[in-house]
Residue, then its C-alpha position, 0 to 999 in steps of 0.5 A: x225376769x223382765x217386767x216382773x216386780x221382785x220383792x227381795x228379802x232385805x234384813x237390817x243387820x244380822x237379825x232375821x226376825x225381830x217381831x213376835x210372828x217372825x220369831x215364832x215362825x223361825x223358832x217353829x222351823x228350828x224345833x224339827x230335827x228334819x231341818x236341823x242340818x240345812x237351816x244354818x246354811x239357809x241363815x247364811x244365804x238369807x243374811x247375804x241377800x241371796x233371796x232376791x224374790x219372795x212371793x207368798x200366796x194361799x198354800x204357796x211360797x215362790x222364790x228366786x235365790x241367787x247361788x252359783x247361778x239363779x235358782x227357782x224354788x217353790x214351797x207348797x204349804x197345806x191349808x190349815x185343816x178346818x177342825x184345827x182352825x176351829x179349835x184355835x178359834x174356840x181356844x182364843x175366843x174372847x181373849x183377843x181384843x183388837x186386830x191391831x194387837x193380834x197383828x202386832x203380837x200383843x197377845x196374852x200368854x194363853x193365846x200365844x201358847x195356842x197359836x204357836x203350839x208345835x202340834x196343833x197351832x197355826x204353823x205347818x208341820x214338816x208333813x204339810x210342807x212340800x219342797x221343790x228347788x231347781x238346784x242339783x242338791x239331792x236333799x229335800x231341804x236344800x240351803x236355797x229353800x232353807x233361806x226361803x223359809x227364813x225369808x218368810x220369817x223376815x217377811x212376817x215381821x212387816x206383813x204378819x197377815x200373810x201367815x193366815x193367807x198362806x194357811x188359807x184362813x181369815x185372821x179376822x175370824x179370831x176376833x169375830x167373837x169380841x166384835x159382838x161386845x165392847x171388848x173389840x173397841x175398848x181393847x183397840x183403844x187401849x192397845x193403840x194408846x187412844x185411837x180416835x174414831x177416824x183411825x179406828x175406822x181405817x183399821x177396822x173398816x167400819x164407821x164409828x159415830x163420834x159420840x159412840x167413839x167418845x163413849x167407848x174411850x170413857x168406858x160408857x154406853x150411850x142409850x137413846x131415849x124414846x122419841x116421845x120422852x125427848x119431845x115431851x119430858x113431862x109426858x111420862x110423869x103426867x101419865x103416871x099421875x093420872x093412873x094413880x088417880x084412876x086407881x084411887x077412884x076405881x074408874x078411868x078418867x076420860x077427858x071432858x070435851x068442852x061444849x061448843x058455843x053456838x050463836x043464836x039469833x034473836x028470839x022470836x015472840 
């Protein structure tokens, strides 16, 4: 462990998960009878601070758990199948207004049902989870790895994007459909209680012009005028009047060029 930065699971009180993503992860695990006998011991271990290191990467959870001695555990999670991810995106299209709302779990009931569906949602099935611990316990899910699974729920409270990392998908794709219209900016403003342009730029990674940001807050659109109209506001009106006269006369009016005055010398007799 020398020189290795540890990221232990620390809980405030006895509550393991407090936010939408953490609770949804833990609730999903507890819905499977495969894990029913071992999860209670895992809750005790994670509450006691036994998970002294937890790392989440694409398709892999690595942990160190302190029991009677130090154990190392690895949980392999299969990547989300492309067809399943596509179905989730289709179901959520246009229903997620902002990245902030997504990560903070401020979602409609319809979207939450899609994402947390036991069979077709974002969370892994037991068949997609491979467990390995250095402890001598013969059970597939030992109490150490049960503690790690609960530790993931606690970690999702503060870093919900790690769930998407773990499943090998990009959470930004869930709001890509909204980015084509005003819903993303308007939804982000409403969800965050009035973010200014600088804050929106930091969250979404884009530059927003001050005028456009103000218009978005007021629910307006800013249309740019043609350069010709800006340069000469009466130009369009004058042209229309000329067309009316031409239609009345039945012929085109061409501007008459003034004759150039030429200087003549003294007349010779």
